[in-house]
C-alpha positions in Angstrom: -42.7 -24.9 38.7 -42.9 -21.1 39.6 -40.6 -18.6 37.4 -37.2 -18.2 38.9 -36.7 -14.5 40.3 -33.3 -13.8 39.1 -32.2 -10.1 38.6 -32.3 -7.3 41.3 -34.5 -5.4 39.7 -36.9 -8.1 39.8 -35.9 -9.3 43.1 -36.8 -5.3 43.9 -40.2 -5.6 42.3 -41.3 -8.4 44.2 -40.0 -7.3 47.1 -42.1 -3.6 46.8 -45.1 -5.7 45.9 -45.3 -8.0 49.7 -47.7 -5.7 51.5 -47.1 -8.1 55.0 -43.8 -7.0 56.9 -43.9 -10.9 57.8 -43.7 -12.1 54.5 -41.1 -9.4 53.5 -38.9 -10.7 56.3 -39.0 -14.4 54.8 -38.3 -13.4 51.4 -34.9 -11.4 52.8 -33.8 -13.8 54.9 -35.0 -16.9 51.9 -33.0 -14.4 49.1 -29.6 -13.7 51.2 -29.0 -16.6 52.8 -29.0 -19.8 50.4 -31.3 -21.8 52.3 -33.9 -24.0 50.6 -37.6 -23.9 50.8 -38.0 -26.8 53.6 -35.0 -25.1 55.6 -36.2 -21.9 55.6 -39.8 -23.4 56.9 -38.0 -25.0 59.2 -36.7 -22.5 61.2 -37.8 -21.4 64.6 -37.3 -17.6 66.2 -34.5 -18.5 68.7 -32.3 -20.1 65.4 -32.1 -16.6 63.6 -29.7 -13.6 64.7 -30.7 -10.6 63.8 
């Protein structure tokens, strides 16, 4: 099991290390929504309100 990223500083460093805009968007949704991994992976574009 991967180590949880818990502090604001760790989340920022992780975000800064992501180069793909798609992956950054996925991370931001995951970090801010409270969705579980499977729930996030099951989302369709029509289910996301930007």
